[in-house]
C-alpha positions, 0 to 999 in steps of 0.5 A: 669674563664675568664670574656670574656668566661663567658657563663652559669654555666651549661656549665661549669660545663660540661665542667669540668665534661667532664675533671674529667672523661677524667683526673680521670677515675681510682679514680671516679672508685674507688668511684664509687665502693664504693658507689656501694657496700653501695647500695649492703648492702642496699639492702641487709638490704632491709626486716628489719622494722626500728620499730622493730630494735633495737635502736642501729642498728637503730641509726646506719641505721639512720647515715650510710643512711645519710652518703651515701647521702653526699657521692654521692652528693660529689661525683657529686661536686668533678667531677664538680669542686666544692671541698670545698662544697664536703669537707664540706659534707665529713666532715659530713660524719665524724660526722656521723662516731663519733656518731656511734661509741659513740654509741656503748660505750653510750647510752644515744646519742642513746637516743638523737638521736632517742628521741631528750634527752641528752647531744647531744639533747641538744646541750651540748656536742661537737664532740671533747668531744665525741672523748675523751671519745671513747679513747685518741688514737681515739681522736689523729686521728679523729683530725687530720682528722677532723681538715684538713678538717675543715680547708677547711668547714669552713672560714678559708686561706685554703678554700679561696685559694680554691675559689681565684687564688691570682697568676692569680688575679682571682675567681673561679667562678662556677666550675673550675678543679684542680689536686690536689684539686681533688685528696684531696677531693677524698682522703677526700671521700675515706678515709671516705667512708671505714671508715664508713663501718664499721656500715654496716658490723654490721648491715648485720649480717649473711648476713655479708659472702655473701655481703663480697664476693661480695664488700670487694674487693672494699674497699680493692682497695680504702683503699690501694688508701687512704694509697698510697696517705696519704704516698705520701702527707705526711698524715701519722697519721692515720693508713689506714684499713678496 
């Protein structure tokens, strides 16, 4: 933003939001459909009583709901041009997804989440160690994706480049529309969202078939977009599939 045009953060957010919606309606529709698919899953699970659920399923449910909040907020942020902040939330979704996967093979992780016990509860277990004990193959895929997100979530050169346009001698103070940043952030959001839905499906039980009929095609379309962007920009390290 040039100094002479500074008015209010809200005014620039509205301007960038309008620009984003005009230029990226297809991508925004993909995200909206995926988020609505999560909501449909939660509605189908309304009768679940958390006090009566098996602990593993309860841990999954809490992690998935937490991640849904992060995805929903990230969606708002990318519309307003706050790509760095959106990536921080998407990175947390990857952490929740990893924890869901670890809960499958390590009851200690479930105990740590629900009771504050064990390695996770004491903060002694790193996410990298958690990924490694799932499988070497999973760790390699996870490390690549999580590492890219961390380069933006942490104070690193890439993250600083999203805050300032040095070639223009200007700081992006407030909202700012950037085509490349939008595509990268949208790609990361949809990649995380299409991966995490695995645990909504596990929780649905006998309601899975109806949910698939109503919503699965939206996740397939989002996965195709992720694959397309991955191939176009050289991110082939992870097979994109549901």
